[in-house]
C-alpha positions in Angstrom: 35.4 24.3 -65.0 37.3 20.9 -64.9 34.6 19.1 -66.4 34.8 21.3 -69.5 38.5 20.6 -69.7 37.9 16.7 -69.4 35.3 16.9 -72.4 37.3 19.2 -74.6 40.4 16.8 -74.1 38.1 13.9 -74.7 36.8 15.1 -77.7 40.3 16.2 -78.8 41.5 12.6 -78.2 38.7 11.2 -80.2 39.1 13.6 -83.0 42.9 12.9 -83.4 42.4 9.3 -83.3 39.8 9.4 -86.2 41.9 11.8 -88.2 44.9 9.1 -87.7 42.8 6.3 -89.0 41.3 8.4 -91.7 44.3 9.8 -93.0 45.9 8.7 -96.3 49.4 9.9 -95.6 51.3 7.8 -93.2 53.4 10.5 -91.7 50.4 12.7 -90.9 48.5 9.9 -89.4 51.7 9.4 -87.2 51.6 13.1 -86.1 47.8 12.6 -85.4 48.8 9.6 -83.4 51.3 11.5 -81.4 49.1 14.3 -80.7 46.4 11.8 -79.4 48.9 10.4 -77.2 49.9 13.8 -75.8 46.4 14.7 -75.1 45.9 11.4 -73.4 48.9 11.9 -71.1 47.5 15.4 -70.1 44.1 13.7 -69.4 45.9 11.1 -67.1 47.7 14.2 -65.2 44.3 15.7 -64.8 43.0 12.4 -63.4 45.9 12.6 -60.6 47.8 9.9 -62.2 51.0 11.7 -62.8 53.2 8.4 -63.1 51.0 7.1 -65.8 51.1 10.5 -67.6 54.8 10.6 -67.7 55.2 7.1 -69.1 52.5 7.6 -71.8 54.1 11.0 -72.7 57.4 9.2 -72.9 56.5 6.1 -74.7 53.5 7.0 -76.5 54.5 10.5 -77.4 58.3 10.3 -77.9 59.5 6.7 -78.5 56.7 5.2 -80.6 56.5 8.3 -82.9 60.4 8.0 -83.4 60.0 4.3 -84.4 56.9 4.8 -86.6 58.7 7.6 -88.2 62.1 5.6 -88.8 59.7 2.7 -90.2 58.0 5.1 -92.5 61.4 6.6 -93.9 62.6 3.0 -94.7 59.6 2.4 -97.2 58.9 3.6 -100.7 56.0 5.4 -101.6 54.0 3.3 -104.3 51.3 5.4 -104.8 49.9 6.4 -108.3 48.0 9.4 -109.3 45.0 7.6 -110.8 44.3 5.3 -108.0 
């Protein structure tokens, strides 16, 4: 049972990472990166490393997401319809 959870979490982590890399919208990529970090912290917790899980959840999911979103808000969109 627990092996199935590990496999599903691993697949979710990989899928979120690929979506973050392939995304054309920066805000959506940051959200996918945050979801990947949240699943990674859950994986750490299941691997009986709660201190690492808490650090990953706080820094990876919370702080870095806030910093990325603040940086995106300070930039301008320079996208053109034809390209």
